[in-house]
N, C-alpha and C positions, 0 to 999 in steps of 0.2 A: 860615482857616476857609472852608468851601465857601459858595457863593451859590445862591440860588433861581433857577430859570429863569423865563421869562415865563409868565403865566397862559394856559391853553388850555382849550377846552371839555371837560368831562368826557365820556368816551366812553360811548355807549349800546351795550351788547353786543347788544341786539335789532336794531341796525342794522349789526352787524359792524364797529363802530368800534374803534380800537386805543387802548390805554393806553400812554403813553410815560412810563416811570418807571424809576428805577435798579433793576437786578437785584440789587445788593448793598445795603449800608446806605444809608439815606436818610430824609428828612423830607418829608411831604406837607402841603399847606395847601389847603383848599377854601373857596370863597365863592360867594354868589349873584351872578350876572352883573347882574341888573336893579337890585339894591339895594346891592351890594358888602358885604352882611352876611357876616361871618366865620362859617363853619359849623362846621368842625372841622379839626384838625391831628393829626398823629401821626408815629410813627417805625416803622421796620421794619428788621430785620436783612437782610431781602429785601423792599425797599420795594414793588416791583411786586406781589409776592404779597400783601403786607399790604393794599395798596390794592384788590386784587381781592376782598377780603372786605368791602368797604364796601357792597355791594349784597346784598339778600336772595337766598336760594337760590330758584331754580336759577341765577340770573344771577351771583351771587357765590359765592365759595368760602370755606373756612376755618371757624372755630368762634366767630366773634364772638357775644357773647351780648346785644348791644344791638339788638334788633329795631326799636325806635322810630327809632334813628339810621339804620338801613339802609333802612327804609321811607320816611323823610323824603328821603333822597338819591334814591331811585328816583322818588318823586312829583315831584321838582323837577329831574330829571336834565337836562332841556333848558335849565335856568337855573343850572347849576352849572359853575364853572370851577375848575381846579386848577393848582398849581405844585409842583415837587419840587426837592429839593436833594440831590444825591448826596454821600455822605460816605465817607471812607476806612474808618471803623470805626463800630460801633454806639454806642460811647462818644461819638464826635463828634456823632452824630445826637441822642443823649440830651442833650448839652450845648446844642444848638440848641433842642431842645424845652423845656428849662428856661428858656432866654432868652425864648422865646415866652410861656410861662406867666407869667413874672415881669414882662413888659412891661405897664404899666398901660393902654396904648393898645389892647391886644388884648381883645376881648370876643367870645368864640365862643359860638355856640348850644349846641354840645356840647363840653365840656371833656374832654380825654383823661385 
């Protein structure tokens, strides 16, 4: 099974920063830098595209319907870091997501 890369600061598109994420299937995991609080995780068949929808429009894309989550991320963007895990298939990403959900040590602010 694939492994997560190291955490890196979440990019701020207002500063022309770049998102480094799998173009294909993958898993993402976000946390606060200052507190290490787990914020959210998720999967995408096109992980980079899915992650670009984590911010509210016009900064983010996509059709996410969780405005509260998107606004939270933007409000704390300078204190957010992320890591990703590239997968061979969406099914592999879904399996990793299930393992994250089932781990009693994980307590995310926003569950997917």
